[in-house]
C-alpha positions as CSV (number, residue, x, y, z in Angstrom):
1,M,0.0,0.0,0.0
2,N,1.2,3.5,-0.9
3,I,0.4,6.5,1.3
4,R,0.9,9.8,-0.7
5,F,-0.3,13.3,-1.0
6,E,-3.6,14.0,-2.8
7,I,-3.4,15.1,-6.4
8,S,-6.2,16.9,-8.3
9,E,-7.1,13.6,-10.1
10,D,-7.9,12.0,-6.7
11,R,-10.7,14.4,-5.7
12,N,-13.6,12.3,-7.1
13,G,-12.1,9.2,-5.5
14,I,-11.7,10.9,-2.1
15,R,-15.3,12.1,-2.3
16,Y,-16.4,8.5,-3.1
17,I,-14.5,7.1,-0.1
18,N,-16.1,9.5,2.3
19,L,-19.6,9.0,0.9
20,E,-19.1,5.2,1.3
21,A,-17.6,5.4,4.8
22,F,-20.1,7.9,6.4
23,D,-23.9,8.0,6.6
24,T,-24.1,11.5,5.2
25,D,-22.3,13.7,2.7
26,A,-21.2,16.1,5.4
27,E,-17.6,14.8,5.6
28,A,-17.2,14.8,1.7
29,N,-18.7,18.4,1.6
30,L,-16.3,19.5,4.4
31,I,-13.3,18.3,2.5
32,D,-14.5,20.2,-0.6
33,A,-15.1,23.3,1.4
34,L,-11.7,23.2,3.1
35,R,-10.0,22.9,-0.3
36,K,-12.0,25.8,-1.7
37,S,-11.2,27.9,1.4
38,G,-7.5,28.1,0.4
39,I,-6.2,27.2,3.9
40,P,-3.1,25.0,3.9
41,I,-4.2,21.4,4.3
42,I,-2.4,18.1,4.5
43,S,-4.5,15.6,2.4
44,L,-3.2,12.1,2.1
45,V,-4.6,9.1,0.3
46,A,-4.0,5.4,0.7
47,E,-3.6,3.6,-2.7
48,E,-3.6,-0.1,-3.3
49,N,-3.1,-1.6,-6.7
50,G,-3.9,1.8,-8.3
51,Q,-7.2,2.2,-6.4
52,L,-7.8,4.8,-3.7
53,V,-8.9,3.0,-0.6
54,G,-8.5,5.6,2.2
55,H,-8.1,9.3,2.9
56,I,-7.1,11.6,5.8
57,L,-7.1,15.3,6.1
58,F,-5.4,17.7,8.5
59,G,-6.0,21.5,8.6
60,P,-5.0,24.4,10.8
61,V,-7.0,25.2,13.9
62,T,-6.5,28.0,16.4
63,L,-6.3,28.2,20.2
64,D,-8.3,31.0,21.7
65,G,-6.9,31.4,25.2
66,D,-3.7,31.8,27.2
67,K,-0.6,32.0,24.9
68,P,-2.5,31.3,21.7
69,N,0.5,31.5,19.3
70,I,1.0,27.8,18.6
71,S,0.7,25.8,15.4
72,I,-2.1,23.2,15.8
73,A,-3.5,20.9,13.2
74,G,-7.0,19.3,13.3
75,L,-7.2,15.7,12.1
76,G,-10.3,14.8,10.2
77,P,-12.1,13.6,8.4
78,M,-10.5,10.2,7.9
79,A,-12.2,7.4,6.0
80,V,-11.5,4.0,4.6
81,L,-13.6,2.1,2.1
82,P,-16.0,-0.1,4.1
83,D,-14.9,-3.4,2.6
84,L,-11.3,-2.7,3.5
85,Q,-11.8,-1.4,7.1
86,N,-10.0,-3.1,10.0
87,Q,-7.0,-3.9,7.9
88,G,-4.7,-1.2,9.2
89,I,-5.2,1.3,6.4
90,G,-6.5,4.0,8.8
91,S,-3.6,3.4,11.1
92,R,-1.1,3.9,8.3
93,L,-2.9,7.1,7.3
94,V,-2.8,8.5,10.8
95,E,0.9,7.6,11.3
96,E,2.0,9.1,8.0
97,G,-0.3,12.2,8.6
98,L,1.4,12.8,11.9
99,K,4.8,12.7,10.3
100,Q,3.7,15.2,7.7
101,C,2.3,17.5,10.4
102,K,5.7,17.4,12.1
103,R,7.5,18.2,8.8
104,S,5.0,21.0,8.2
105,G,5.9,22.6,11.5
106,Y,2.8,21.8,13.5
107,E,3.5,21.5,17.3
108,V,0.2,19.8,18.3
109,V,-2.6,17.8,16.6
110,V,-6.2,17.6,17.9
111,V,-8.9,15.2,16.9
112,L,-12.6,14.8,17.6
113,G,-12.7,11.0,17.4
114,H,-13.3,7.7,19.0
115,P,-11.6,7.4,22.4
116,N,-10.7,3.7,21.9
117,Y,-8.9,4.4,18.6
118,Y,-6.7,7.5,18.8
119,P,-4.8,6.8,22.1
120,R,-2.8,4.2,20.2
121,F,-1.2,7.1,18.3
122,G,-0.4,9.0,21.5
123,F,-3.6,11.1,21.7
124,S,-5.1,11.8,25.1
125,P,-8.1,13.8,26.4
126,S,-7.4,17.5,25.7
127,A,-9.0,18.4,29.0
128,N,-5.8,17.0,30.7
129,Y,-4.1,20.0,29.2
130,G,-6.8,22.6,29.9
131,I,-7.7,22.6,26.2
132,N,-11.4,22.3,25.1
133,S,-13.3,22.0,21.8
134,E,-15.5,24.8,20.7
135,Y,-18.1,22.1,20.1
136,D,-20.2,20.7,22.9
137,V,-18.8,17.1,23.0
138,P,-17.9,14.6,25.7
139,A,-14.4,15.3,27.1
140,E,-13.1,11.8,26.2
141,V,-13.7,12.3,22.4
142,F,-11.8,15.5,22.0
143,M,-8.1,14.6,22.1
144,V,-4.7,16.1,21.7
145,K,-1.2,14.9,20.8
146,E,1.9,17.0,21.3
147,I,4.2,16.5,18.3
148,H,6.8,18.6,20.1
149,A,7.0,17.5,23.8
150,G,5.9,20.4,26.1
151,A,4.3,22.4,23.3
152,L,1.2,22.8,25.5
153,N,3.0,23.7,28.7
154,G,1.4,26.8,30.2
155,R,-1.3,26.9,27.5
156,S,-5.0,26.5,27.9
157,G,-8.1,27.6,26.0
158,T,-10.6,26.6,23.3
159,V,-9.7,25.1,19.9
160,I,-11.5,27.0,17.1
161,Y,-12.0,25.2,13.8
162,H,-12.1,26.9,10.4
163,Q,-15.4,28.4,9.4
164,A,-15.9,25.6,6.8
165,F,-16.5,23.2,9.7
166,K,-19.3,25.4,11.1
167,D,-20.9,25.9,7.7
168,V,-21.0,22.2,6.9
169,I,-22.2,21.2,10.3
170,L,-25.0,23.9,10.3
171,K,-26.1,22.8,6.8
172,F,-26.1,19.1,8.0
173,A,-28.2,20.1,11.0
174,G,-30.6,22.1,8.9
175,G,-29.3,25.4,10.3
176,E,-30.1,24.5,13.9
177,H,-27.8,24.6,16.9
178,V,-25.4,21.6,16.7
179,G,-24.5,20.0,20.0
180,T,-23.3,16.8,21.4
181,K,-26.0,14.6,19.9
182,I,-25.1,15.2,16.3
183,I,-21.3,15.0,16.8
184,S,-21.6,12.0,19.0
185,S,-23.8,10.1,16.6
186,D,-21.1,10.6,13.9
187,L,-18.5,9.3,16.3
188,Q,-20.3,6.0,16.4
189,N,-19.6,5.7,12.7
190,Q,-16.0,6.4,13.2
191,E,-15.7,3.4,15.4
192,V,-16.5,1.3,12.4
193,I,-14.5,3.2,9.7
194,L,-11.2,4.2,11.3
195,E,-9.1,1.0,11.3
């Protein structure tokens, strides 16, 4: 299996993977919106025998709080074709993505994800560091990994995602307030699709 950066010819395949892996088109639409926003993203694909089988995306987020000047990436979405899940493809994507985040100068990565999956990559609850998500989610599903040891020392606050996240989530929720219920129901899918 080859893990590589996305190229423009991969976009339809990436959309297909996300549509197959998730119950709605929210994740696929989010990826499209983040690309269109022009923010720097790390978008990797897993390719096997010339076919795209998985995708992961990292994008910049900000910390609103004490000592906010820190380079943080948000992991997600990540998806693997349903027939190929639980074969280590997701793990390979996360591992390579974290390496690319380090090469790109990120000091920390955050993820809103399944608490039984991401700790194997060194993620732990962000609340342990005084870091919270702007979304109303259970503390155990919002996690952080210091790429550079000590990067979060003396820092606390709320992680703010790019406006594209808010736009897609509001559209998904029909323009209503989005809270724990919607985010958490999506996390139940992640338990199935991540590995």
